[in-house]
Each structure stands twice: as C-alpha cells, then as structure tokens.
C-alpha positions in Angstrom: 11.0 -11.4 -109.6 13.9 -12.0 -112.0 14.9 -15.5 -113.2 18.2 -16.9 -111.8 21.3 -16.5 -113.9 24.7 -18.0 -114.0 27.6 -16.0 -112.5 30.4 -14.7 -114.8 32.6 -17.6 -113.7 29.9 -20.2 -114.3 29.2 -18.8 -117.7 32.9 -18.9 -118.6 33.0 -22.6 -117.4 29.9 -23.4 -119.5 31.5 -21.7 -122.5 34.7 -23.8 -122.1 32.5 -26.9 -122.1 30.8 -25.7 -125.2 34.1 -25.1 -127.0 35.2 -28.6 -126.0 31.9 -30.1 -127.4 32.2 -28.0 -130.5 35.6 -29.5 -131.2 34.2 -33.0 -130.4 31.3 -32.6 -132.8 33.1 -30.7 -135.5 31.3 -27.4 -135.7 29.2 -24.8 -133.9 26.2 -25.7 -136.2 26.4 -29.3 -135.1 26.7 -28.3 -131.5 23.6 -26.1 -131.9 21.7 -28.9 -133.4 22.7 -31.4 -130.7 21.7 -28.9 -128.0 18.4 -28.1 -129.8 19.2 -24.4 -130.1 19.1 -22.3 -133.2 22.6 -21.6 -134.6 22.0 -17.9 -134.1 21.5 -18.4 -130.4 24.8 -20.2 -130.1 26.5 -17.5 -132.2 25.2 -14.7 -130.0 26.4 -16.5 -126.9 29.8 -17.2 -128.5 30.2 -13.5 -129.4 29.0 -12.5 -125.9 26.0 -10.7 -127.1 23.9 -13.0 -124.9 24.6 -14.8 -121.7 24.8 -18.5 -121.3 21.4 -19.4 -119.9 20.9 -22.0 -117.2 18.8 -24.0 -119.7 21.7 -24.0 -122.2 24.2 -25.0 -119.5 21.9 -27.9 -118.5 21.7 -29.1 -122.1 25.5 -28.9 -122.4 25.8 -31.1 -119.3 23.3 -33.5 -120.7 25.1 -33.7 -124.0 28.4 -34.3 -122.2 26.8 -36.9 -119.9 28.0 -35.2 -116.8 26.3 -33.4 -113.8 25.3 -29.8 -114.3 27.5 -28.7 -111.4 30.6 -30.2 -113.1 30.0 -28.0 -116.1 29.3 -24.7 -114.2 32.0 -25.3 -111.6 34.6 -26.0 -114.3 35.3 -29.6 -113.4 34.3 -30.7 -116.9 36.1 -31.0 -119.2 39.1 -31.8 -117.0 42.2 -29.8 -117.8 44.2 -31.6 -120.5 41.2 -33.8 -121.6 41.3 -34.6 -125.3 38.0 -33.6 -127.0 38.4 -36.5 -129.5 39.1 -39.4 -127.3 38.4 -38.1 -123.8 41.8 -39.1 -122.5 43.4 -36.8 -119.9 47.0 -36.4 -120.5 
C-alpha cells in the first residue's frame, strides 16, 4: 500500500506557505533549519525535483502556528499578508 500524498493543489499551497516563511526567516537555509530538514531537501522541493511531503507540510504548519488544513487548503498565509509583520492589507 502506498503512503498518502498531497494533491498538486495542496502542494502548491504548502509551497506558497514555505515561500512566505522563507521571506519571514530570511533564507531557504534558515527555513530548512527551522523545519529540521536538510537544506538539500528543501532545495529539491523548491526546484520541483521532489514533492512536498505530508510531514513537511505539517512542519510548515507547526512553524507558522496554524492548523495543517489552513496550509494545504491555501488559507494561510492570507492573501496580502505581510511576511514581516503579519498584517493583512
């Protein structure tokens, strides 16, 4: 039996959240460290050589302090949210 995977839409939403967090933290390397992934893992996902795993999406949600569903459904970050202060404008 294969392990569950995220749909293409859910992966795109998780990547949008990762881009947001990368801006908030300052670099992909710092994001990888905060998520406890090797920088190469993040690089492969960023370049679409690997899929965003459910584990990675859960860690993104945990780092953001939001529910997993908000990340994969595209509800976080909210459209227009500032990655530096969190204000929606």
